[in-house]
Structures are given as C-alpha cells and as structure tokens.
TORLO-198555 format. One record per residue (C-alpha): residue in three letters; x, y, z. Coordinates in steps of 0.1 Angstrom, whole numbers, plus 5000, padded with zeros to 4 digits. Each point is the difference from the previous one (the first is absolute). Example, Ala and Ser with C-alpha at 12.3 -4.5 7.8 and 13.67 -1.06 7.14 Angstrom:
REM TORLO-198555
ala512349555078 ser501450344993 
END
This chain:
REM TORLO-198555
unk915175320940 unk498249865032 unk501549725020 unk497649845025 unk501149985036 unk499949625000 unk502249994969 unk502550255015 unk500249805032 unk500749684981 unk502850174979 unk501650175030 unk500049675020 unk501649824971 unk502750274996 unk500749995037 unk500549625000 unk502350024970 unk502150305009 unk500250025038 unk500049645012 unk503149955021 unk502949754996 unk499649984962 unk502949944976 unk500449954964 unk499049664986 unk502249864973 unk500949645010 unk496649855009 unk497750204979 unk496349924997 unk499449764971 unk497450194981 unk502050325001 unk502749834979 unk497749934971 unk501350174969 unk497150204984 unk499550184967 unk497550275012 unk502150274982 unk500849784970 unk503449915014 unk501149755026 unk500250145035 unk499549885036 unk496450065010 unk501150205031 unk501950244977 unk497050104979 unk497950305011 unk496849824990 unk497749785021 unk500849654989 unk498849665013 unk502349744984 unk499549635004 unk502749754991 unk499149674983 unk500749825033 unk497750235020 unk497249964974 unk500349625004 unk499950035038 unk496850204996 unk498649754975 unk499250294975 unk498549864968 unk497850294990 unk499850385005 unk497349975028 unk502549815021 unk502050325004 unk497050195015 unk501250145033 unk503649924994 unk500950354988 unk498950345014 unk496950154984 unk499749714975 unk496449874993 unk499549714976 unk496749874989 unk497749944970 unk498150335006 unk496549884992 unk501049844967 unk498349704984 unk502949775006 unk502149905030 unk503049984977 unk500150385000 unk502350115028 unk500850364996 unk502550205021 unk499150325018 unk502550215019 unk499350315020 unk496450014987 unk501049994964 unk498249724982 unk498849884967 unk496650124990 unk497649804978 unk501150054963 unk503150215010 unk503749935001 unk501749875032 unk501250265025 unk502549755013 unk501749854970 unk501549665000 unk503449964983 unk501649674990 unk503750014990 unk499750384997 unk497050024977 unk496350065009 unk497849694999 unk497050024977 unk496850135017 unk496549904990 unk497250254996 unk496849815009 unk501749885032 unk502550165024 unk502449734990 unk503750044993 unk502249704994 unk499049645008 unk500649725025 unk503649865002 unk501950325004 unk501549915034 unk502249714989 unk503950014999 unk500450375008 unk502950215013 unk497550215019 unk496750195000 unk500150375007 unk497050215011 unk500650374993 unk497750255017 unk498950344987 unk500250154965 unk502849854978 unk499050194969 unk503550124991 unk501849674994 unk497149754999 unk497450174978 unk496850185000 unk497749775020 unk501949965033 unk498250265022 unk499749745028 unk503349824994 unk501449704982 unk500649635006 unk503249874985 unk500449624993 unk503749934994 unk500649664985 unk503249815008 unk502650044973 unk502149734985 unk503449965016 unk503349804996 unk498949745025 unk498649664990 unk497249985026 unk496249975004 unk497349855020 unk496749804998 unk497250045026 unk496849805005 unk497150125021 unk496849845014 unk497450145023 unk496350015010 unk497350054974 unk502149754980 unk502650274993 unk502849874977 unk502950214987 unk503349954984 unk502750264993 unk503549994987 unk502950184984 unk503349924984 unk502950234992 unk502449904972 unk503350184993 unk500449894964 unk503150224994 unk501650145031 unk499550385002 unk498649994965 unk496749814998 unk497849905029 unk496449875001 unk497649975028 unk496649824997 unk497349995026 unk496449875002 unk497249945024 unk496649835002 unk497350035026 unk496649825003 unk497650025029 unk496349935006 unk497850305007 unk498850095034 unk496550114990 unk497549734991 unk497550074972 unk497049805010 unk498350034966 unk502849884978 unk501749795027 unk503350174993 unk502750175021 unk500450374992 unk503050205010 unk502449734989 unk503550034986 unk501449854968 unk502950184984 unk503549944986 unk502750244990 unk503549994985 unk503050224993 unk503249974981 unk502750275004 unk503050024976 unk503050225011 unk502750074974 unk503250195004 unk501649974966 unk502650275006 unk501350215029 unk497650275011 unk497049864981 unk497249795017 unk496849884984 unk497249845021 unk496949854984 unk497149875021 unk497349784985 unk497149935024 unk496449874999 unk497249925023 unk496649844997 unk497249985026 unk496749824996 unk497549945029 unk496449965010 unk499450375006 unk499250205031 unk497849885028 unk497850315004 unk498050005032 unk496550164999 unk499450275025 unk496650164994 unk497550144975 unk498850364999 unk496349925005 unk498950364999 unk501950054968 unk498549684985 unk496550135009 unk500950334984 unk500749844966 unk497049775002 unk501949675005 unk498249905032 unk497250095023 unk498849905034 unk496649855009 unk497450274998 unk502050204974 unk499350034963 unk501949744979 unk501250104966 unk500749794969 unk503649945012 unk499449985037 unk500149705023 unk499649995038 unk503150175016 unk500349695022 unk501649834969 unk503050245004 unk499949995038 unk500249625000 unk503250014979 unk501650215026 unk498849785028 unk501549694983 unk503350174995 unk500250095036 unk499049655011 unk502749824979 unk502750245011 unk503050184984 unk501749684986 unk497149894979 unk498250174971 unk497349944974 unk500850144966 unk498050034969 unk502849924976 unk503149774999 unk502650275005 unk503650004989 unk503150234998 unk503049984976 unk503150224998 unk502849964974 unk503150215001 unk503349984982 unk502850234990 unk503550064988 unk502250265017 unk503550094988 unk502450225019 unk503250114983 unk502750175022 unk503150164985 unk502650175023 unk501250284977 unk502650095026 unk500549925037 unk497650285008 unk497549994972 unk497549724991 unk497549974972 unk497049775006 unk497249904977 unk497049815013 unk497449884975 unk497149775006 unk497049844984 unk497349845021 unk496549864995 unk497249975026 unk496749824995 unk497349955026 unk496549865000 unk497549935028 unk496449955008 unk498450165031 unk496849965020 unk500250305023 unk496549965015 unk501249655010 unk496549844999 unk498149784975 unk498350324988 unk501550194970 unk500150345016 unk503650084991 unk501949774977 unk503250054980 unk501449834969 unk497349754994 unk497749934970 unk496449904999 unk499049664987 unk496849795002 unk498350055034 unk499749675019 unk497449965028 unk501849905032 unk499349965037 unk501750285018 unk500050005038 unk498550335012 unk498350074967 unk497849714991 unk498550005034 unk498150314990 unk498349824971 unk501450224973 unk501049904964 unk503750065006 unk502749874978 unk503749955005 unk503549904995 unk500449824967 unk499350324981 unk502750195018 unk502949894977 unk503350175007 unk502150134971 unk503449845005 unk501450074965 unk499950384998 unk502250255019 unk498950275024 unk503550154996 unk502649934973 unk502950255002 unk503250014980 unk502550235018 unk503350134986 unk502450215020 unk503450154991 unk502350195024 unk503350154992 unk502050115030 unk503350165007 unk501549985035 unk503150175011 unk502250135028 unk502250315001 unk501850235024 unk501949715016 unk496749815004 unk498450285018 unk497450044972 unk497849724989 unk497650054971 unk497549814978 unk498450134968 unk497749814978 unk497149964975 unk497149775006 unk497449874975 unk496949805009 unk497349864977 unk497249775012 unk497349914976 unk497449734994 unk501249674986 unk496449924990 unk496550135007 unk499049975037 unk496749825002 unk497649985029 unk496449965010 unk498050085031 unk496650005016 unk499150285023 unk496550035015 unk498449674990 unk496749965019 unk499849685021 unk496949904980 unk502249984969 unk503049835013 unk501549804972 unk498150204973 unk501750345000 unk502150094970 unk503650085007 unk501450344989 unk502949954975 unk503150224999 unk503150044979 unk502650255013 unk503650104996 unk502350255016 unk503550114990 unk502550195022 unk503150174985 unk502650195020 unk503350174993 unk502250175025 unk503450155005 unk501650025035 unk503150095019 unk501049965037 unk503250095017 unk501549995035 unk502750245010 unk502149965032 unk501050345011 unk503349865014 unk501450074965 unk500050375010 unk501149975036 unk501049715023 unk497750135027 unk497049954977 unk500949644993 unk496949775001 unk497650294994 unk498349904967 unk497550184978 unk497849794977 unk498050144972 unk498049834973 unk497750094972 unk497849814976 unk497750124972 unk497449764987 unk497650004970 unk497149765002 unk497349904975 unk497049775010 unk497749884973 unk497049775004 unk496849874985 unk497049825014 unk497149834983 unk497149875021 unk496749854990 unk497149795013 unk499149744974 unk496349924993 unk500849664985 unk496449914988 unk499750334980 unk503650014988 unk500550355013 unk501850175029 unk499250265025 unk502850255005 unk501050365003 unk500750094964 unk503450164997 unk499950015038 unk497350285000 unk496649894987 unk497949715013 unk499349764971 unk498249675008 unk500049884963 unk503649994987 unk500549704977 unk502549765017 unk502350034970 unk500350385005 unk500750025037 unk503850044996 unk499450314979 unk497150155019 unk500249905037 unk503350145011 unk502050305009 unk503750095001 unk502150275016 unk503650125003 unk501750175029 unk503450174997 unk501850145030 unk503550115010 unk501650075033 unk503250075018 unk501049805030 unk502950085022 unk501849955033 unk502450205021 unk501549905032 unk502950035025 unk501649725020 unk502850025025 unk502049755021 unk501250175031 unk501649675009 unk500549694979 unk497149815015 unk497450274998 unk498350144969 unk497750305002 unk497950104970 unk497250224987 unk498550034966 unk497150134979 unk498649804971 unk497450064974 unk498249704986 unk497649954971 unk497749724989 unk498550004966 unk496350034993 unk498049734981 unk497249894978 unk496649895015 unk498649704982 unk496850025020 unk499250364993 unk496450094993 unk500650374995 unk502450174977 unk501650215028 unk501049685019 unk501849814972 unk503450115013 unk501250105034 unk502850245011 unk503549925013 unk500850005037 unk502650235016 unk501849965032 unk502650205019 unk501749845030 unk502250155027 unk502149765020 unk502650005028 unk501649715017 unk503149815011 unk501649664998 unk502449885027 unk502149705010 unk501349995036 unk501349785028 unk498450005034 unk502949845018 unk500749694978 unk496550004985 unk499750134965 unk496850214992 unk498550134969 unk497450285004 unk498450204971 unk497250255001 unk498350234975 unk497350265001 unk498250104967 unk497350244989 unk498349984966 unk497750244981 unk497949784977 unk497950144972 unk497749864972 unk499749675019 unk498549744977 unk497049855018 unk497849764979 unk496349965007 unk496749944984 unk498450244975 unk496650074984 unk499050194970 unk496550155005 unk499650084963 unk500549654988 unk499249795032 unk503349824996 unk502149905031 unk503849974999 unk503050135019 unk502050325004 unk503250105016 unk499850295025 unk502550275010 unk500850075036 unk502650195021 unk501649875032 unk502950035023 unk501949705013 unk502650005028 unk501649725019 unk503049855017 unk501949684993 unk502349835024 unk502249704995 unk502349845026 unk501949685006 unk502649885025 unk502249695008 unk500149965038 unk502049674997 unk501849824973 unk497549844976 unk496950195013 unk498450284981 unk497050195012 unk498350284980 unk496950164986 unk498550304985 unk497250255008 unk498150244978 unk497250255005 unk498250154970 unk497750305005 unk498150054967 unk497250254997 unk498050134971 unk500050384998 unk497650034971 unk497849734986 unk496850144984 unk498149824973 unk496650014983 unk497749715010 unk497449834979 unk498049845027 unk499050095036 unk503349975019 unk501150045036 unk503050244998 unk502150175026 unk497850314999 unk496749815001 unk497749834976 unk500750104964 unk497449984973 unk500549924963 unk501950284984 unk501550145033 unk503750055006 unk500749785030 unk503050025024 unk501849675006 unk503150145017 unk499249835033 unk500249654985 unk502849765010 unk503050034977 unk500049724975 unk502649725004 unk501850175028 unk500749835034 unk500650245029 unk502349765020 unk502249714990 unk502549835022 unk502149694996 unk502249815024 unk502449724991 unk502649785016 unk502649784984 unk502249765019 unk502849774987 unk501149715023 unk503149804989 unk499549635008 unk503649905002 unk502649874976 unk498549864968 unk496450025014 unk498950324984 unk498150305014 unk496450055012 unk498650334987 unk496950145017 unk497950284986 unk496850165012 unk498250314987 unk496950185012 unk498450274979 unk497050215010 unk498150244977 unk497350245011 unk496750054982 unk500050094964 unk497450204980 unk499449864965 unk497250204985 unk500750334982 unk496950175013 unk498649785028 unk500449885035 unk498549705019 unk496750185002 unk499550124965 unk502049704984 unk499749705024 unk503249815004 unk502250264983 unk502250055030 unk502149685006 unk500549925036 unk503550005016 unk501749665004 unk503449855008 unk501749704985 unk502649775016 unk502449824976 unk503049795008 unk502549734989 unk502549765014 unk502949884977 unk502649745006 unk502850124977 unk502749764989 unk498449695014 unk502749785015 unk502750184980 unk498249944967 unk498950274975 unk496449945010 unk497750255017 unk496749905015 unk497550285009 unk496749995017 unk497950324993 unk496750145009 unk498150314990 unk497050145020 unk500949765028 unk497150135022 unk497649934972 unk498750365000 unk496850074980 unk500550334982 unk498750184969 unk502350124972 unk497550174977 unk496550134997 unk498050034967 unk498550355010 unk497149964976 unk497250025026 unk498850354989 unk500349964962 unk499649634992 unk497849945031 unk502049705014 unk503349965018 unk502549725004 unk503449975016 unk503249794998 unk501749845030 unk503749945005 unk501649665001 unk499649785031 unk502849825018 unk502549874974 unk502949775010 unk502349754985 unk503649884996 unk502750084975 unk503149784992 unk502850174981 unk503249854985 unk502750254991 unk503249924981 
END
C-alpha cells in the first residue's frame, strides 16, 4: 500500500492537532450540536461520535437552515460526497457518489439510499433512486462513507444515505409552513402528531407541496424548463399493544411532474458529421444526406449567442416520477438483552421523460418521442439556408408509457442482542430483495438524424424489462475486551460477514418501423440484420434476453479504542461488492451482461471531543485506501458484423485513497463554526479496451480493432478536493421577543471528470469546472413570544454560473450538450408550530 507524501502530511497534521494541542479537556456539558445526533449506522441507536465509521449527520433543524430540498443541495456538505445527474436525460436524476463510487448507466447504485431502513427503489434507464419530497419531517439524514456491505446490503461499496423519518410520539403537536420566493416559488409543508391512545396508539401525518417556474427559457415552445412541481405525503402509525412489542407502519407517496430539463447545446462534431455523410463544406462532395456544415455550425453559434439560460428544443419535453410505498417494522423485546425485528416493505416507482440532448431544433439525439405528420416551419438558423426543413409538431412526446416501472419487495428478519454484561453486541439477519417490472418499459429515440431530414426520421422503438433478485444472510458483532480484563476496557473488536446470492434477468426488443411498408428493421434475435420483419412479429423476432447469476461474500473487521472518554481511535478493513447487470443496449452477445464490482477498503481514523479552555471542539479525521476492481464504466459500442450501434459496460481497475476531516467549535455561547475537508486521489491502474473507430488513447492513436489504453483519463464522478465552511449564530432578543438565528454556508468543489474514457480534449466539456456556492438564512424564531418563525433564505447567493452535467456524446452521437446548476434562489418561510 502506497500513501502519497501529501496525503501523509495531511493525516499527520490532523493527528497532531487532535492529540497534542495544549489546554484540552473533556467536553461533556457544551458538546457540539451535530455530535449529539443519534445515528443508526450499525443498525442500532448510538451517538455519531461513538461509531467507528465516517458519518455526516444532519438534523432536521440543520437541513432547514441549509434549505435542503433535494439531494444536490447536500453537495459539498459532507466529505467526499458528489451529487449530480451524471449525464442523464433528466435533471430529476440526482445520484450520490462517495469516494469515487458512483452509479453507472444501467447498473445498481453504489451509494444506496435508505428510507425508514429499507432501500428505495432504483430505476434502470436512469440513475434515479427515490423521488422528490424525501426531505420533509425527518429526524435526520445520515451520510455513511465507505463500504457498508455487511449490515446494509450488497450495493453499498461507496456508502449509504439514510433518511430517518420522524416517528409518532405521545405529544399532540405539529406545524404548518408556507414559502414564497423568486421564480414564483410557492411551497407548503405541515405535520401533525396525534396520540390517540397514550403509549398505545400514535399517528403522525406529514405532507408538502412545491411549485416553481423554470430558470431555463425554451424559445421555441415559450416554456420554462427546469421547473418544480411536486407533492408528497406520509402517514406513520405506531402501535404498542403490549409491553415489549412495537409496530410501526409508514405509508408514503410522492409525485413529480414538470416541463423537463433545459439542456444547453455546446457543439457538434463537424468532422464526425462529415465522416458519416451528414454535411460537407463548400468545395467538398455533397452526398444524398448532406447539407452544408454551416447548418450545424449556425446552431452552435445561436446557442452561444442566447446564453446558458435559454435553449431551443425540438420537442416539448417533460419529466414525471411517481413513488409510493408501505414499510412495516415490528420490534419485539424477547428479553432485556435480546430483540427480534422484522422489516418488510412494498414500493412502486414509475418514471417517464422526454429528452433533447442535442438541444437544437435538429433531431440529432432525441429520446422518448414519436414521429407524426411533418409540418413545414420556419426555424431560425435553418430556414436561412433555404433547405426543406421540417419541425416541431411531428415531435410528439409519449407521456402515457413508462420508461421505468418497478415493483420492489423487501423482507428483513433481524435479531439483535447483548451479552457478557453488555460487552458484546451482535446482530444477525436474513435479507430478501425482489425488484421486477410492473409493466413493459417503453421508449423511443432518434440517433443520427441528418439535418436535411429533421422532422422526417423514424424513431426507434424499444420494449425492455429488468428484474433484480437478491438473498443474503449476515452477522456482525462488537466485543469489548474489557470483559476479559479491566485494563482492556474500551478496546473493541468488530467483525461482520454477509453472503449474497444475486440474479439479474432482462430482455430488450428494439426495432425501426418502416410504416409505409408495414415492416420493421431490426437485429433478428439480437444477432442478424433483418430489414423486413412484419410489424406484428417484432416482439418475437427483434429482441434478446440474458440472465446473470452471481454470489459473493462481503465482510468487515476492525478495532477501535478509547484511551480517554473523549477520543476514539479506529482502524478497519472492509470488503464491498456491487452486483452486475443487464445491458438493454447491447449489440453483441458478449456485452448483454456485465460483471459485479469488487472493492477492498483499508481505513484508519479518530473522533474527538475536547475543550480548549472553555471552548468545546469536535475534530474527526480519517485516511482510507481502496483497491477497486471490475469497475462498471458504460460507453458506446459498435458491432462491425451487423453495423449496429449501442452501448456496453467496460471493466477497469483502480486505486482510490483519500482523507476526510470534520471539525466544529463553539467559541462563545450561541455561535458554532465548523466545516469539512476531503481529498480524493483516484487513479486507474488498468483500463484497456477494444476500439471500433480511430480513437486518441493514452498510448497514442488507436485504430479500429486495437486495444487502447485509457488509464490516464480522469476518474469518473470523483472530485479531488471538497471543502465546506459554515457558521451558525443564535442571538436572543430579550424576554418574549424570540431569537434571531443566522446561518451561512460556503462549499467549494474542485473539477470533476464525468466521461468514462475521455477528457476535455477527446470529449469536450466532460471535465466540469470547479465552483463554490454560498448559501444562507436568517430566522426570527418565536416572533414576539408567539409560536411563529419567519425565515429568509437564499441559495447560490453570489449567482454563480456552474455546470452540473455533461452529455459526453461528442464522439459517438456527434453532438454535445450540458446542464447548468440553478441560479440565485431566495425567498421567505413562515412557520406556525403548536
């Protein structure tokens, strides 16, 4: 294992600050607020500072101060955490990546999201897990870094994000909150807790609604893209019919419907368009499909002229997400030291969307649309060339079908216990997971439509479906050696083991309809080109299927020790595993499935709470090193035998190492200052793949059929540096006047590579630039002694222009677009609590 000099210097400096700073004493009366959050990272309730895992825990109060409404609002707030839509066709996709572990196209999440202790459904055609509305009425949100594969399942190589909803209680209480802001933002949220029978039957209901105009103007359709329109609700029923028995049932649902994503055009690959005969310059030979390349260049010029908050799309886009579920947790205390828990859930996720990822009036790269009757139209930048171009009315979006429709069932039986005078804590269990299509997944797309035929190209039609089944048994125990000798008290050994059996099954049917002839063009049985399949036979002749079975052991072993009550030292080794998958875009038999990932992480660190004089200080630091194999990296594919283009998932090997530091202090009463810092050093060690077109690789120009080296490319969805600084100040206004609460937060993220095999030269725009965001809020709590709070909030206060995603289709689909983050957002909230 090699540790870089810079990494060693960071770690040694952090250790010096924590262990050798003078005038430090134990902190127990004015502890730092976030350190007191009770977390469930080891499936039992503990203080975050007592758990030998890197945890960033956010209370409901802190989430409201930060104005967190969606996952991307957490980007920069936790070490090594990257959140974005990862080149997907919808802004609604906001996938978590931690320590370089991310969700690849068509694969399972590497950072799984859990709600009330069960994994949220994850779509397949998008890197989507869950839906809007998860951040309402929570106890807390916990971000766990590193492999969690013993207690939290197979696909947590990067970590897990735990949403803990607020449970019903014996108090009659609740709140209602209204919000209004710029871009005509309107929101309402509320909750009520009803103790129907004291200590026996309690109910809590919560709901929220948000609506906001989009910040990207579509000049063609005169609509605002990137808008918000969602509502969600939750009802929790807690029953304690007899002593030792508790039953909690959570019903929840969410629905989002908006005008789709405001893709911003970047550029066309003119050389590539010439190569396929779509355009030619003056003096060059024009083919049957070619127009003057200035048609394409003019679209890029217009996009740059109108700027990043305006776009010109060829279809009226949309995005919808529907999610609902029922989760039941039954807890029975068999004895004072032995508890049986059963957690069962049923959830349903549906999503649908339309995309225009060339972001021009041309139909170079369109998703989920259907062809209709071409309508002649005047298109700025096209008609000026005097060409018979057609447009928008034929680009009808399919709003009734589903791109993903997933029914998910989980069952977990768990036994938790303590022994040896509470010196031994253990958990054993069984977990079953079954996610399968609720209906056929329907989609359509146009790739490579010549400009001359805009509005006339047939859309490829697809029907797909993927099922994931998983069964696992697991056990984890922590033994305090103080049970053997008082001198060894607080020296603990943790060991965990999980064995998982996975089955992935899928099918894909794709055809190009030739409506006038009543036939279809497809790869018959996925192997043989056939341009004359009768439309009534495409379901039987134009598809393929595959099954992938795998099994793996994941484990963890670690030691932690408290030499004093306010300092925890720990070290551990963890083995993670992420299942393989089915490739619905395969054009070769050998790429229909892809292999599981494997990860081994070595980690050392400490957590500490001190006093410097009268000032309490929390300081935590961790170093980790990961050996990462069979990395799932999706990219374009081509079958030279059939001429078909599609996608494949590559294998790569890498090492990732990094440090993560969190600190906070309270120099005076009511003031808290804190922040975090992380450095991630991720490098491919082996990344060699066959190429099907001339490609600039790390070892020079590779020709078709060559094995090219891509190990020098930026590591995908990894940010080398992230730092966050925040300050919170509470100022009492005097008797019966309330309190002013100030909060400010600045997060800075370094550049991020987003392409699996490219950089800014080979794949323009694939490396997102570094940026920083300033957010803040001012709240008047208890206005004039009333139960009313008024909060003024603002996100991206400096109105920073920054990109959150890149299409990365310049080399294969010959065009590139990008997505920009939200501009300055501000508003006011009024909350009444009772």
